[in-house]
C-alpha positions, 0 to 999 in steps of 0.5 A: 500500500505504501509503494504507490505513495513512495513512487509518487514521492520519488517522482516528486523529488526528481523534479528539477528545482530552479534556484532563486534568482533576482530577475528583471526585464527591459521592454523596448518599442512595438514593431512597425516593420521588418522581417529578418534580424536586428542588432543590439548592444547590452551593457549591465551597469554595476552587476554582471547579468545573465541574459536568459530570454528575449521576446520579440514579434515575428512574421511567422504565422501562428504555430509555425516553428521559428529558429533564431541564431544568436550571435555575440561579440565583445564590445559594440556591434557598431561598425561590424554589421556587414559580415560575421568577422569578429562574431561568434554564433553562440546558439540557435534558439527556437520559438513558435509563431504568435497569434499576430505579427505584433505578438511577442514570441519568447526565445529562451537562451540555454545557457544564458549569455553572461553580460559583464558589469560595465562591459558592452556585448554586441548581440545579433538576433537573426531568424533563419526561418524563411518567412518568419523574420524578426520584426523591428521598429523604425519606419515611422516619420520620426526617427525611432528611440534607440536607447532604453535603460533601467537601473540594471542595464542599457540596451542600444539598437539601431541596425537591422537586416532583412531575409533569412541569412544572417549578415545577408539581405539588405541593411536598414538604419535606424531600425531598432529591436522590438520586444523585451529582454529578460535577465537575472543576477544568478543563472538558473541552475537545475538540481534533481534529487533521487529518492530510493 
């Protein structure tokens, strides 16, 4: 009679438990154009951060699987948007097309990107799924806002590229990242516990 209860307890204890982390987010502007990829600089203020998730609208139809390449470089992206020289392909992340082209799609970075305090990291997010590019903002009559910040981090963005090939397609500026970045001060670590 105790066996089912013991099995339940064992199953419960093998669940992965995340460690607590101080988390934050930084939203930018809604999209008004775009289908491709966008560049951004991330600069934490006084504490190193772990960039864990970005949410951004895409051109992908609802339910369509979308892959985004995440490229990084030490220092700003400014002046380094025409080729992958000096860039590292950090990872490829997956998401699913939202209800509309203005619906933010979450993409989770595993592992998260480490952002050192007081140091700028250039990041290039580019959808490699044809017809499901990242949307951005910048085609209104007035130039778009290009810098956002809070107490933890500053985000700068003013260049985007079209198409499904990173560093390919047409480059446009000013075009800015649309969406939200999410980060924490401690990387989330998963632990599991086995019970006999």
